[in-house]
N, C-alpha and C positions, 0 to 999 in steps of 0.2 A: 692587641690582636682580637678580632671579633670572634665570638664563639660560633656564630652561624654565618660567617662572612660569605664564603663561596658555596653556592647551592649545587655544586656538581655539574655546572654547565647547563642547567635547565633554563627554560625560558623564564623571564622575569614575570610575565603576565600569565595568569592561569587561563587555560582554554576551557570554555564551558563544556560540560560533559557531553551534551548532545552534539556539539560541533566536533569534538574529539571522536565520538562514536561514528559519526557520519564519515569523517576522514578515514577512520580505520576500515569501515565497510568499503569505501571507494578504493582504498589501497589494495585490499584483497579481492576486489571485484565481486563483492557480495551485496552491494547496494540494491541492485535490481531484485534479487531473490528476497532480500529482507522486506522491501516495499511490497512485493507480491504477497508475502505472508501476512503483512499488516492489512492489506486489502481484503484478503480472504477472511480474516478475523473480523473485519469491520463491516462485512456485507450485511449481517442482520441489522445492525444499528443504522446503516445508511439507508437500507431499503424498507425498513419497518417490519412489524410483526407479521402482517399478512403475507408479504412476499417471502420473508425468511421461513415461515412455516411451510411454504410450498416449494422451497428450494431443496431438492434432493441430492444435488451434486454441484460441486463448484471447484474448478481448477483453472490454472493458467498455463498455457503452452505457447511459446514463441510470441509473447506479448499479446495474446488473445485470451480473454476471459470467457470460459465456457460455463454456462449456467444451465443446469437441468432443473426444469420446473415441472411439478406434478399436475398442475391445473392448466388446461387449455386456455380458458379465458384470461388468466393471469399472464400466461406466456404471450398471448396475442397483444395484451396491453403493454407489456414490456417491449415487445418488438416494435410497436408503434411509437414508443417513447425511448427508443435506444439512445437518441441524442441526449435526452435528459439524464439517463443513467450515466453516460460518459461524462457529462458535465458535473454530476455529483462526485464521481470518482476523481476527476481532475481538480475539483475544488478542495477535496480532502487530501489528495496525494500529489497533486501537480501533474503536469503533462509528462507523457513518456512512460508511465508505469505499465499501461496497456494501450494498445492501438485500436482494439476492436472488442466488442461484446457479442458473443454468439449464444443465442437461447436455444436449448435443446428440449 
């Protein structure tokens, strides 16, 4: 008789922790909220020091990212490059985390 024969009905292959965590988030319908939080935390890194230092507010509502910028010229530059901002977000987080960026 094997000492550790039956492992209690568990899967024989170990699931990578990231995959298991993603499955758990999807099962409890928390994946979107989790990705949104990661996006908000990554904003300074993605956009750089200059934009981050002029960002005074940042939130997501109904798949729209709202960014409050304290500098008029920086806000105008971001508005003109909205597509590039979306591309940066999609490159880091994939499509579907947000659908639109609104600069305030």
